[in-house]
C-alpha positions as CSV (number, residue, x, y, z in Angstrom):
1,M,-5.1,14.6,16.2
2,T,-6.5,11.8,13.7
3,A,-4.8,10.6,10.7
4,K,-7.3,12.4,8.4
5,E,-6.4,15.8,10.3
6,L,-2.8,15.7,10.1
7,L,-3.1,15.0,6.5
8,H,-5.4,17.6,5.8
9,N,-3.2,20.2,7.7
10,E,0.1,19.3,6.0
11,L,-1.9,19.6,2.4
12,E,-3.1,23.4,4.0
13,K,0.5,24.3,4.7
14,I,1.6,23.5,0.7
15,S,-1.6,23.7,-1.2
16,S,-4.6,26.1,-1.7
17,G,-8.2,25.5,-2.5
18,L,-8.3,22.3,-0.4
19,P,-12.0,21.5,0.5
20,R,-12.8,21.8,4.2
21,L,-12.1,19.1,6.7
22,V,-15.2,16.9,7.2
23,R,-15.7,15.7,10.5
24,R,-17.7,12.9,10.8
25,K,-19.8,11.8,14.0
26,V,-19.8,8.1,15.3
27,G,-21.5,5.8,13.1
28,D,-21.5,2.4,11.4
29,N,-19.9,4.2,8.4
30,K,-17.4,6.8,9.8
31,C,-14.4,4.5,9.5
32,R,-15.1,3.7,5.8
33,L,-15.9,7.4,5.1
34,D,-12.8,8.6,6.9
35,V,-10.4,6.3,4.8
36,D,-12.4,7.4,1.6
37,D,-11.7,11.1,2.8
38,I,-8.2,10.1,3.2
39,F,-7.7,8.4,-0.2
40,S,-9.6,11.5,-1.7
41,M,-7.0,13.7,-0.4
42,M,-4.0,11.8,-1.5
43,V,-5.4,11.7,-4.9
44,R,-5.7,15.2,-5.0
45,A,-2.4,15.5,-3.7
46,D,-0.8,13.3,-6.4
47,E,-2.9,14.8,-9.1
48,A,-1.3,18.3,-8.0
49,G,2.2,16.8,-8.1
50,I,2.9,17.6,-4.3
51,M,3.0,14.3,-2.8
52,T,6.8,14.6,-2.9
53,Q,6.1,17.7,-0.2
54,L,4.5,15.8,2.2
55,P,6.3,14.6,5.0
56,V,6.6,10.8,5.6
57,F,4.2,9.4,7.8
58,A,4.3,6.3,10.3
59,A,2.2,4.2,12.8
60,A,2.7,5.2,16.1
61,R,1.5,2.3,17.5
62,L,2.2,-0.8,15.3
63,N,-0.1,-2.9,17.5
64,R,-3.0,-1.1,15.9
65,V,-1.8,-1.7,12.2
66,P,-3.8,-4.7,11.3
67,H,-1.7,-7.9,10.4
68,M,-1.6,-9.4,7.0
69,K,0.5,-12.3,6.0
70,P,2.5,-12.3,2.9
71,E,0.3,-14.8,1.5
72,D,-2.9,-12.6,1.9
73,L,-1.2,-10.0,-0.4
74,D,-0.4,-12.3,-3.1
75,V,-3.1,-12.0,-5.6
76,C,-2.2,-15.1,-7.7
77,L,-2.4,-17.0,-4.7
78,I,-6.0,-15.5,-3.9
79,A,-7.0,-16.3,-7.4
80,K,-6.1,-20.0,-6.7
81,K,-8.0,-20.1,-3.5
82,L,-11.1,-18.4,-5.1
83,T,-10.9,-21.0,-8.1
84,A,-10.8,-23.8,-5.6
85,L,-13.9,-22.4,-3.6
86,Q,-15.8,-21.9,-6.9
87,E,-15.0,-25.7,-8.0
88,L,-16.2,-26.8,-4.2
89,V,-19.4,-24.6,-4.9
90,E,-20.0,-26.2,-8.1
91,K,-19.6,-29.4,-6.4
92,H,-22.0,-29.0,-4.0
93,V,-24.4,-27.5,-6.4
94,V,-24.3,-30.5,-8.6
95,G,-25.0,-33.0,-5.5
96,A,-27.8,-30.7,-4.3
97,I,-29.8,-31.0,-7.7
98,A,-29.0,-34.9,-7.8
99,I,-30.7,-34.9,-4.5
100,I,-33.5,-32.8,-5.6
101,R,-34.2,-35.1,-8.5
102,L,-34.0,-38.1,-6.4
103,I,-36.7,-36.6,-4.0
104,S,-38.6,-35.5,-7.0
105,V,-38.6,-39.0,-8.3
106,V,-39.5,-40.5,-5.0
107,L,-42.5,-38.0,-4.8
108,K,-43.9,-39.0,-8.3
109,L,-43.8,-42.9,-7.0
110,V,-45.6,-42.2,-3.9
């Protein structure tokens, strides 16, 4: 049973009017769409005020959970890295423009 099916089954036990479970075929977007479906179910449960009635879910195999370093979760650190990357790109753009101008001048001389 998938996480999506398990969540849907638990929601059916405590809530009515739940949309049917969409079973997706294997394809490029299956994982993304399944995660979207799970988030949609969680949002509906939250809006209905039944989140506290759901059981606690945990990963059965931790090796299947993506590993994230604490610094990957730090928004401030990500913003600093993005700023540094933008500055580096800007330096390369300025250098490229200077090279293009130099080539333009050389071509006019020929």
